[in-house]
C-alpha positions as CSV (number, residue, x, y, z in Angstrom):
1,X,136.3,85.6,-6.9
2,X,133.4,85.1,-9.4
3,X,134.2,87.0,-12.6
4,X,130.6,88.6,-13.4
5,X,131.2,88.2,-17.2
6,X,132.0,84.7,-16.6
7,X,128.9,83.9,-14.6
8,X,126.6,85.4,-17.3
9,X,128.6,83.5,-19.8
10,X,127.9,80.2,-18.3
11,X,124.2,81.2,-17.5
12,X,123.9,82.0,-21.2
13,X,125.4,78.6,-22.1
14,X,122.5,76.9,-20.2
15,X,119.5,78.8,-22.3
16,X,118.9,81.5,-19.8
17,X,118.6,84.5,-21.8
18,X,116.3,86.8,-19.2
19,X,117.4,88.6,-16.3
20,X,115.3,90.8,-13.8
21,X,115.4,91.9,-10.3
22,X,116.1,94.8,-8.0
23,X,119.9,95.9,-7.7
24,X,121.5,95.0,-4.3
25,X,125.0,96.0,-3.0
26,X,126.3,92.6,-2.5
27,X,125.4,91.8,-6.2
28,X,126.6,95.4,-7.3
29,X,128.6,93.9,-10.2
30,X,125.7,91.8,-11.3
31,X,123.6,95.0,-11.7
32,X,126.3,97.0,-13.3
33,X,127.0,94.2,-15.9
34,X,123.4,93.8,-16.8
35,X,123.1,97.7,-17.0
36,X,125.6,97.6,-20.0
37,X,123.7,96.7,-23.3
38,X,126.1,94.3,-24.7
39,X,125.6,91.1,-22.9
40,X,123.2,89.2,-24.8
41,X,120.4,89.0,-22.1
42,X,117.1,90.9,-22.2
43,X,117.2,92.8,-19.0
44,X,114.4,94.4,-17.0
45,X,115.1,96.4,-13.6
46,X,111.9,95.4,-11.8
47,X,109.8,97.9,-9.6
48,X,110.0,95.2,-6.7
49,X,111.1,91.6,-6.2
50,X,107.6,90.3,-6.5
51,X,107.3,91.9,-10.0
52,X,110.7,90.3,-10.9
53,X,109.0,86.9,-10.0
54,X,106.2,87.7,-12.2
55,X,108.3,89.0,-15.1
56,X,110.3,85.5,-15.0
57,X,107.0,83.8,-15.0
58,X,105.7,85.5,-18.1
59,X,109.2,84.9,-19.8
60,X,108.8,81.1,-19.1
61,X,105.3,80.8,-20.4
62,X,106.4,82.2,-23.7
63,X,110.0,80.7,-24.0
64,X,109.8,77.6,-21.9
65,X,113.3,78.8,-20.5
66,X,114.0,80.0,-16.9
67,X,115.1,83.4,-16.2
68,X,117.4,85.0,-13.7
69,X,115.8,86.8,-10.8
70,X,118.2,88.6,-8.6
71,X,117.7,90.5,-5.3
72,X,118.8,91.3,-1.8
73,X,117.5,88.7,0.9
74,X,115.3,91.6,2.3
75,X,113.5,91.4,-1.0
76,X,112.4,87.8,-0.4
77,X,109.3,89.4,1.4
78,X,108.2,91.1,-1.6
79,X,108.9,87.9,-3.7
80,X,107.2,85.5,-1.1
81,X,103.7,85.6,-2.4
82,X,104.3,85.1,-6.4
83,X,107.1,82.3,-5.5
84,X,104.6,80.3,-3.3
85,X,101.2,81.2,-5.0
86,X,102.3,81.1,-8.7
87,X,105.8,79.8,-9.3
88,X,105.7,76.8,-7.0
89,X,106.1,73.3,-8.2
90,X,102.7,72.5,-6.9
91,X,100.9,75.3,-8.7
92,X,102.1,76.6,-12.2
93,X,105.5,74.9,-12.0
94,X,107.8,77.7,-13.2
95,X,111.4,77.0,-13.2
96,X,113.5,80.1,-12.4
97,X,117.1,80.9,-10.9
98,X,117.0,83.2,-7.9
99,X,120.2,85.0,-7.1
100,X,120.2,86.5,-3.7
101,X,122.6,88.8,-2.0
102,X,122.9,87.5,1.5
103,X,123.3,90.7,4.0
104,X,123.7,89.8,7.6
105,X,125.0,86.2,7.0
106,X,124.9,83.9,9.9
107,X,127.8,81.6,10.1
108,X,127.6,77.7,10.6
109,X,128.8,78.5,14.3
110,X,126.1,80.7,15.0
111,X,128.1,84.0,14.8
112,X,126.6,86.7,12.4
113,X,128.7,89.0,10.0
114,X,128.5,92.4,11.1
115,X,125.9,94.5,9.2
116,X,123.5,97.4,9.8
117,X,120.8,96.5,12.5
118,X,117.8,96.4,9.5
119,X,119.6,93.3,8.3
120,X,120.2,91.3,11.3
121,X,117.0,89.4,11.6
122,X,116.6,88.7,8.0
123,X,120.3,87.6,7.7
124,X,119.6,85.2,10.4
125,X,116.4,83.7,8.8
126,X,117.2,83.8,5.0
127,X,118.6,80.4,4.6
128,X,116.1,78.6,6.7
129,X,113.2,80.6,5.0
130,X,114.6,79.5,1.5
131,X,114.9,75.9,2.8
132,X,111.2,76.3,4.3
133,X,109.9,77.5,1.0
134,X,111.1,74.1,-0.4
135,X,113.5,76.0,-2.7
136,X,116.9,74.0,-3.3
137,X,119.6,76.4,-2.5
138,X,123.3,76.5,-3.1
139,X,125.5,78.8,-1.1
140,X,128.2,80.6,-3.4
141,X,131.2,82.5,-2.6
142,X,134.5,83.8,-4.1
143,X,135.6,80.2,-4.2
144,X,132.7,78.4,-5.6
145,X,133.1,76.6,-8.9
146,X,130.7,78.8,-10.5
147,X,130.2,76.7,-14.0
148,X,129.5,73.4,-12.1
149,X,127.0,75.2,-9.6
150,X,125.0,77.0,-12.5
151,X,124.8,73.9,-14.7
152,X,123.7,72.0,-11.5
153,X,120.9,74.5,-10.4
154,X,119.5,75.3,-13.9
155,X,119.2,71.6,-14.7
156,X,117.5,71.1,-11.2
157,X,115.1,73.8,-12.0
158,X,114.1,72.6,-15.0
159,X,113.7,69.2,-13.7
160,X,111.8,69.8,-10.6
161,X,109.6,72.5,-12.5
162,X,110.2,75.1,-9.7
163,X,112.6,77.8,-8.4
164,X,116.2,77.2,-7.3
165,X,118.4,79.7,-5.4
166,X,122.0,80.7,-5.4
167,X,122.8,82.6,-2.1
168,X,125.7,85.0,-2.5
169,X,127.9,85.7,0.1
170,X,129.6,88.9,0.6
171,X,132.5,89.6,-1.7
172,X,131.5,86.6,-3.9
173,X,131.6,88.7,-7.1
174,X,134.9,90.4,-8.1
175,X,134.7,94.0,-8.6
176,X,133.4,95.4,-11.9
177,X,134.4,98.8,-13.1
178,X,131.5,99.6,-15.5
179,X,130.0,103.3,-14.8
180,X,126.1,103.5,-14.5
181,X,124.7,104.7,-17.8
182,X,122.4,107.5,-16.4
183,X,121.6,110.3,-18.5
184,X,120.4,113.5,-17.0
185,X,121.0,117.0,-17.2
186,X,120.7,117.6,-13.5
187,X,123.5,119.1,-11.8
188,X,122.2,119.4,-8.4
189,X,123.5,116.9,-5.7
190,X,120.9,115.4,-3.4
191,X,122.4,116.5,-0.2
192,X,122.7,120.1,-1.5
193,X,119.0,120.0,-2.4
194,X,118.0,118.4,0.9
195,X,119.9,121.2,2.6
196,X,118.0,123.9,0.7
197,X,114.8,122.1,1.5
198,X,115.3,121.7,5.4
199,X,116.4,125.2,5.4
200,X,113.3,126.4,3.9
201,X,110.7,124.5,5.8
202,X,109.2,125.2,9.0
203,X,110.6,123.7,12.2
204,X,107.6,121.8,13.4
205,X,107.3,119.3,10.7
206,X,107.8,115.5,11.2
207,X,110.4,114.0,8.7
208,X,110.0,110.4,7.2
209,X,113.1,109.6,5.4
210,X,113.5,106.6,2.8
211,X,116.1,103.8,3.0
212,X,119.6,104.6,1.6
213,X,121.7,107.7,1.2
214,X,118.9,110.0,1.9
215,X,118.3,109.1,5.5
216,X,121.9,109.2,6.2
217,X,122.2,112.8,4.7
218,X,119.4,113.9,6.8
219,X,121.0,112.3,9.8
220,X,124.5,114.2,8.9
221,X,122.4,117.5,8.4
222,X,121.2,117.4,12.0
223,X,124.7,116.3,13.4
224,X,126.6,118.8,11.6
225,X,124.0,121.8,12.9
226,X,124.0,120.2,16.4
227,X,120.0,119.7,16.1
228,X,117.8,117.1,17.8
229,X,117.0,113.9,15.9
230,X,113.5,113.6,17.5
231,X,111.5,114.9,14.8
232,X,113.0,112.4,12.3
233,X,112.0,108.8,11.5
234,X,114.7,107.1,9.2
235,X,113.4,104.2,7.4
236,X,116.9,102.1,7.4
237,X,115.0,99.2,5.8
238,X,111.8,98.5,4.4
239,X,112.4,100.1,0.9
240,X,109.3,101.7,-0.7
241,X,107.4,101.7,2.5
242,X,108.3,105.7,4.0
243,X,105.4,107.1,2.3
244,X,103.0,104.4,4.0
245,X,104.6,105.1,7.2
246,X,104.1,108.8,6.5
247,X,100.5,108.3,5.6
248,X,99.8,106.4,8.7
249,X,101.2,109.1,10.9
250,X,99.3,111.9,8.8
251,X,96.1,110.1,9.2
252,X,96.7,109.2,13.1
253,X,97.9,112.7,14.1
254,X,96.2,115.2,11.7
255,X,97.3,118.1,13.8
256,X,100.8,117.8,12.8
257,X,102.6,118.4,9.5
258,X,104.6,115.4,7.8
259,X,107.1,115.6,5.4
260,X,108.1,112.5,3.6
261,X,111.5,112.3,1.9
262,X,111.5,109.9,-0.8
263,X,113.6,108.5,-3.7
264,X,112.6,107.3,-7.1
265,X,113.3,103.7,-6.8
266,X,111.5,103.5,-3.5
267,X,108.5,105.5,-4.9
268,X,108.3,103.0,-7.9
269,X,108.6,100.0,-5.7
270,X,105.1,100.4,-3.9
271,X,103.7,103.1,-6.0
272,X,100.3,102.3,-5.1
273,X,100.6,104.0,-1.9
274,X,100.3,107.2,-3.7
275,X,96.6,106.8,-3.7
276,X,96.4,106.7,0.2
277,X,99.1,109.3,0.8
278,X,97.2,112.0,-1.6
279,X,94.3,111.9,1.0
280,X,96.4,113.4,3.6
281,X,95.8,117.1,3.9
282,X,98.7,117.5,6.3
283,X,101.4,115.7,4.1
284,X,104.3,116.9,1.6
285,X,105.7,114.3,-0.3
286,X,109.2,115.2,-1.9
287,X,110.8,112.7,-4.3
288,X,114.5,113.0,-5.2
289,X,114.6,111.8,-8.6
290,X,118.1,110.8,-10.0
291,X,116.7,108.0,-12.2
292,X,119.1,105.6,-10.1
293,X,119.3,103.0,-7.4
294,X,122.2,105.3,-6.0
295,X,122.8,103.5,-2.8
296,X,123.6,100.0,-4.3
297,X,125.7,101.0,-7.4
298,X,123.8,103.5,-9.4
299,X,122.0,101.0,-11.6
300,X,119.1,102.8,-13.4
301,X,115.4,102.9,-12.3
302,X,112.7,103.4,-14.8
303,X,111.7,106.9,-13.5
304,X,113.4,108.9,-16.5
305,X,110.5,107.5,-18.6
306,X,107.8,108.8,-16.2
307,X,106.1,112.0,-15.5
308,X,106.0,111.7,-11.7
309,X,104.1,115.0,-11.3
310,X,101.2,113.9,-13.7
311,X,101.2,110.6,-11.7
312,X,100.6,112.4,-8.4
313,X,97.8,114.6,-9.7
314,X,95.9,111.6,-11.0
315,X,96.2,109.8,-7.5
316,X,94.8,112.7,-6.1
317,X,97.7,115.2,-4.8
318,X,96.2,118.7,-4.8
319,X,99.5,120.1,-5.8
320,X,102.4,118.7,-7.9
321,X,105.5,120.3,-9.3
322,X,109.0,119.5,-10.4
323,X,112.2,121.5,-9.4
324,X,115.8,121.2,-11.1
325,X,117.4,124.1,-9.3
326,X,117.6,126.1,-6.0
327,X,115.3,128.5,-7.2
328,X,112.7,126.3,-8.4
329,X,112.8,124.4,-5.3
330,X,112.1,127.5,-3.2
331,X,109.3,128.7,-5.5
332,X,107.8,125.3,-5.2
333,X,108.0,125.5,-1.3
334,X,106.2,129.0,-1.4
335,X,103.6,127.6,-3.4
336,X,103.0,124.7,-1.1
337,X,102.9,126.9,2.0
338,X,100.0,129.0,0.4
339,X,98.2,125.9,-0.6
340,X,97.9,124.4,2.8
341,X,96.0,122.3,4.1
342,X,96.3,120.0,1.0
343,X,98.3,117.0,0.0
344,X,101.5,118.3,-1.9
345,X,103.9,116.5,-4.3
346,X,107.5,117.9,-5.0
347,X,109.7,116.2,-7.4
348,X,113.4,117.4,-7.1
349,X,115.5,116.2,-10.2
350,X,119.1,115.4,-8.9
351,X,122.3,114.1,-10.3
352,X,123.4,110.6,-9.3
353,X,126.0,110.1,-6.7
354,X,126.7,110.8,-2.9
355,X,129.7,111.5,-0.5
356,X,131.7,108.4,0.6
357,X,132.2,109.4,3.8
358,X,128.4,109.9,5.1
359,X,128.0,108.7,8.6
360,X,125.4,106.3,9.9
361,X,123.1,106.9,12.8
362,X,125.0,106.3,15.9
363,X,122.3,104.9,18.2
364,X,120.1,101.7,17.1
365,X,116.6,102.3,15.5
366,X,114.7,101.5,18.6
367,X,116.1,104.4,20.3
368,X,115.3,106.7,17.7
369,X,111.9,105.3,17.3
370,X,111.1,105.8,21.1
371,X,112.6,109.6,20.6
372,X,110.3,110.3,17.7
373,X,107.3,108.7,19.3
374,X,107.7,111.1,22.3
375,X,108.1,114.0,19.9
376,X,105.0,113.4,18.2
377,X,103.1,112.7,21.3
378,X,104.5,115.5,23.4
379,X,106.4,117.8,20.9
């Protein structure tokens, strides 16, 4: 197994001093290590993978040293534009080391490792996509001579004046027992907050749930109560796009009420979407804020330093409030019901963490999509 501390010791010895990216489950030990302050790296959790590439470009322009940019392979889409349009050796010639977690890996014999549906296509095209971008790539796993590999790739990045990649297989890094350093006064768990929200809302809402634990908790809520899933759209992938999807629905079907269940990390990833969602008079946007990337290890986001309600108001939401208790949630929902029709924003401050036995949806996403479309069109 790759020992994370040794990985960064070797990286540090090559002159790399800056690390930035978006946490990933395969790279969980990497994220947890970087969340620890005592490692000799300047570390910045980026809002999205494209921003991380931008941070690495800025760092190089000042220091003439490559940075480490880490991400899940799903994040390559966000990173594509700055990698090709800015960092590429034919443009600004910016060396950097991409560390990419490989969900849905396809083996040399064509078999694909079992993974969730949202990772199948991305996993199958990941290596070819990196190669198509003309980015030299080394696949790493638990048996890799990581010292030799890192030294080779850093030298190559500097020599070719462009990005190189380390594509990490599942279970490449040894487990790291460093608890996430999330400081919060919240005691309310997301699942409990979600239950009180759903129990208080009218039954005619359409629900759009962001990727991660929140969608699985919504699914489990319906299962436990033997309710139909037809009014729910679970964004099993596409982190940060739930509010954009909710906005598209709200503008195309303004006779229905839409509730977007969002998370702080997802909100930060594509925060510009708030300007559009605020224009929808039939939309309620609920953000569960635990200051953490909860489903991939609990690494901190930067939401603890933001006034999300102030941000929502400045983007045009007619109503915005924050709640940290059952009573405050209920009071906010009462106020929202009196203000309809208007776009409303509710931040629910919660503690990090989730049940370890949360179920995943039993059917394929396309089947839920068909049910949801039928419900929208013929409720």
